[in-house]
N, C-alpha and C positions, 0 to 999 in steps of 0.2 A: 504494500500500500504506500502511495506517495505521501511524503511529509506535508504538513499544512503549508499553504501558500504563505510567502513572506507578508508580514503585516505592513501595510502602507501607513504613512504618517497619519495618525488618526485625527490630528488637528487640521491638517491642510487637505485631507482627502476630499475629492469632489462629491463622493457619496456620503450618506449619513453614517456617523459613527457614534458610539456612546460618549465620545469626548468632544464632539463638535456640534451637538444638537441639544435643543431644549424643547420640552413638550408642554404645551398649554392645553389644559382640559377645562372647558368652559360650559357651565350651566347644565351639568348632568343631574338635574333635579326632577323629582317626580312630576311636578306640574309641567315641566318642559317635555318630558316623555309623553304625557297625555296629549300634547298637541301634535305629535309626529304622525304624519300620514303617508310618508313616502316609503316606509319600510315597516315590517312588523316589529313590535317591541321586543319579543323574545330573540329574534335574529339580531337586532341592533344590540341588545344587551350582551349577546355572546361575543360580538366583535369588540364592544367597549371593554368588557372584562378582560379579553385577551390583550387589548391595548394597555390596560393598567398593569397587568402581570408582566408584560414585555418591558414596559418602562422600569418597573421595579427590578426585574432580573438583570437589566443592563445598567442600572444605576443612573438612568437619565434624570436630570433635574426636571421636576414637574412644577409648573405654576398652575395651581388649582383655584378656580374662581366660580363664584355663584352670583346670582342677581337677586336683590331685594329680600334677602333672608331677614334682615333686621326689621322689615316691615311685614313679615308674616309668611313668606314663601319658605318651603322646605330647603334644607341644605343638600349637598351632594348625595346621590343615592347610596344606600348601604352597600350594594353590590360592587360599586366602583371603589368606595372607600376601603373595602376589605382587601383590595388588591394592592393598595398603596401603603407605603411605610409610615404614613402620618405626615402632619405638617399643616400649616395654616390654610384656611380657605379665605381668599380675598373676596369680600362681598362688595357689590357695586349697586348703583342705581342705573348706570349707563347701559344701554343696549350694546354699545360698541365698547368692548373691554379695553381696546387700545386707548380710548379717551379717559380711562381711569388711571390716575397717576400711580397708584400703588401697583396695579397690574403691570403697567408698562415698565416701571422701575424693577419689578421682580424679574421680568424677562431680561432686561438690560444688565442686571447685576450678574447674571451667569456669564456674561462676556461672549456668549455664543451667538453666531449670526445665522445659523440654520434653525429655523423655527418650525416645529411641527404643531399643527393646530387641529383640535377636534372639539366638537361641541354641539349643542342643540340651541337653536335651529340653524340649518345650513344657510338660509337666506339672510339671517340677521347675525346671530352670535358667532358664526364662522366667517361669513363673507366680509363683514365690516372690519374686524381686526386684521384679516388677511390682506385686504386692500390697503389699509393704512401701514401695516408692517412692510409690505412691498415698497410702498412709497418711501419709507424710512430706510431702505437699503437691506432689509432682511431677505434671505433666501427662504421662501415659505412653502411648506408642504402641508396639504390637508389630507386627513385620513378618511378616504371617501366612503368606506363601508362602516365607519364608526360615527357617522353623522346622519342626521335626518332632517327633512324639512316638513312643513305642515301639509304639503302635498307633493306628489311626484313632479308636477310642473314647477313648483317653487324650488324644489331641490335641484332639479336639472338646470334651471335658469341660473341659479346661484353658482353651480359648478362651472358652467360656461363662462360666467362673469369672472370668476377667480382665475380660470385657466387663461382667458384672454388678457388678464392683467399680469400674468407671469407666474402664478402659483402652480405647484406641481401636485397632482393627485397621487396618492400612494395607498395601497391596501394595508390592513393590519398585518397580514401574513408577509407581504413584501417588505414591510418595515422591519419585522422581526428578523427576516433572513438577511436584510441589508446590514443590520447591526451585528449579526453573528458572522456572516460572510464565509465561514469555512467550518465544516463539521468536525475538523480535526483540532479546532481551537478550544480553549477552556470555555466552559459554559454550554457546550453543545448538548449535553445530557439534560441540563436544566431546560433548555429551549424545547427539546423533544418532549419532555413531560408537559410543558405548557401546550404544545401543539396537539398532543394526544387528547388532552381534555377538551381543547377547542374543537377538534374534528369530531369528537364524540358528541358534543353539544349540537353541532351542525347536522350530523347524521340523524340525531333524535328529532330535530326540528323538521327535517326533510321527510321523515317517516310518519309525521302526523297526518 
């Protein structure tokens, strides 16, 4: 068996690495899930859970944000919180998280210019900060199967808007493999375990 491929510089790599990227998780709150109409909640939850587990497994810095909790909305869903190591939730009133000074500062403090974004809903909580972060010089990736809009039309329109502005769509599975890059490297067994659970959930959903 061939040896693992040489590790490229993880800071300057053109692809995503655990050392050059930051993940923003925006508004994964029960009320927001209730408004999603572009994808089934159970399927969406499977993707979101894998995204959280992947971020934790690779030690990605995570900026976790909610909207309007101090005025009565629920916080981040328990399913997602269970996959993360803990940390503060940045609560906002702004629909566009990039316009919130605390959120933007949390992203900027990481010193990383590759920004991975996922959230609910696609056309608002994902699209608005994506467009602003692109304007501010970030290389932005949105996790296309871990987001959802209030309708399929709204989701698709937002996806096109972000792509046309220069953002890059990436799936949860592609992101995990991009961070691992080689099955011969450390962490491969951990990723396989995450994938086995993920595929099991997807098969169960398909069998319904």
